[in-house]
KEDO-349976 format. One record per residue (C-alpha): residue number from 1; chain; y, z negated, x negated. Coordinates in pm, 1 decimal. Layout:
<NUM A <Y Z X>> ...
END
This chain:
<1 A <-112.4 1139.1 1196.8>> <2 A <248.3 1015.9 1075.1>> <3 A <270.1 773.7 801.1>> <4 A <347.8 500.9 1078.5>> <5 A <59.5 606.7 1286.6>> <6 A <-155.9 529.6 957.4>> <7 A <3.7 216.4 883.1>> <8 A <-44.0 65.6 1225.8>> <9 A <-427.1 141.2 1181.8>> <10 A <-480.3 5.7 863.7>> <11 A <-259.2 -289.4 984.5>> <12 A <-467.2 -367.5 1266.9>> <13 A <-812.0 -299.1 1099.7>> <14 A <-771.2 -391.1 739.2>> <15 A <-1134.8 -391.7 622.7>> <16 A <-1267.6 -69.0 761.6>> <17 A <-980.5 115.0 472.8>> <18 A <-1067.2 166.3 133.8>> <19 A <-798.1 100.7 -147.4>> <20 A <-780.1 480.2 -228.6>> <21 A <-642.8 497.4 184.1>> <22 A <-385.3 207.0 130.0>> <23 A <-254.6 324.2 -198.3>> <24 A <-253.6 677.2 -110.6>> <25 A <-1.7 552.2 192.6>> <26 A <174.4 280.1 -46.9>> <27 A <228.3 592.5 -263.5>> <28 A <396.1 807.1 -7.9>> <29 A <595.4 446.5 108.0>> <30 A <706.2 422.0 -251.2>> <31 A <975.1 683.7 -271.8>> <32 A <1174.2 521.1 54.5>> <33 A <1283.4 195.9 -120.9>> <34 A <1632.6 158.5 -202.2>> <35 A <1624.0 5.7 -532.1>> <36 A <1421.4 180.2 -807.8>> <37 A <1281.4 -184.6 -898.1>> <38 A <1106.8 -231.0 -613.4>> <39 A <957.2 108.4 -686.4>> <40 A <834.5 50.8 -994.9>> <41 A <704.6 -271.7 -930.5>> <42 A <493.0 -120.6 -664.5>> <43 A <429.6 180.4 -907.2>> <44 A <281.4 -85.7 -1176.2>> <45 A <67.0 -311.2 -914.3>> <46 A <-71.5 67.0 -780.6>> <47 A <-159.4 128.6 -1116.1>> <48 A <-325.6 -216.7 -1186.0>> <49 A <-575.3 -166.8 -882.0>> <50 A <-647.9 229.2 -1004.2>> <51 A <-697.1 12.9 -1344.5>> <52 A <-977.8 -235.5 -1160.1>> <53 A <-1309.0 -146.2 -1178.2>> <54 A <-1452.3 -411.7 -861.7>> <55 A <-1428.3 -277.6 -531.1>> <56 A <-1372.6 -626.2 -373.7>> <57 A <-1060.0 -699.3 -598.7>> <58 A <-931.8 -345.7 -529.9>> <59 A <-933.2 -481.0 -194.5>> <60 A <-768.2 -814.2 -264.9>> <61 A <-511.4 -631.9 -419.3>> <62 A <-449.2 -407.0 -170.4>> <63 A <-454.2 -691.3 52.3>> <64 A <-152.0 -849.6 -163.6>> <65 A <39.8 -555.2 -75.0>> <66 A <52.4 -481.7 288.3>> <67 A <351.3 -653.8 325.9>> <68 A <526.8 -282.1 199.6>> <69 A <358.5 -164.8 484.8>> <70 A <550.3 -384.9 703.7>> <71 A <874.2 -326.9 573.5>> <72 A <837.5 20.7 587.7>> <73 A <770.8 -10.9 964.0>> <74 A <1069.3 -266.1 1024.1>> <75 A <1325.2 43.5 834.8>> <76 A <1320.7 -110.1 470.2>> 
END
């Protein structure tokens, strides 16, 4: 399954996606950004999710990063 397909599936049914799956996709998207500042910012957000102990908090933090999916689908 392509990265684009995975993003579309998660975007359509976010509640079924695990934070680990979302983080994996974000890590695949990260190298595609033209600005290293954006990639570094995203890495910091990903690390914050990794550090969180609460699953609901992880899910909330992942939801805040969904615009990165949209940017990727629109061609960055």
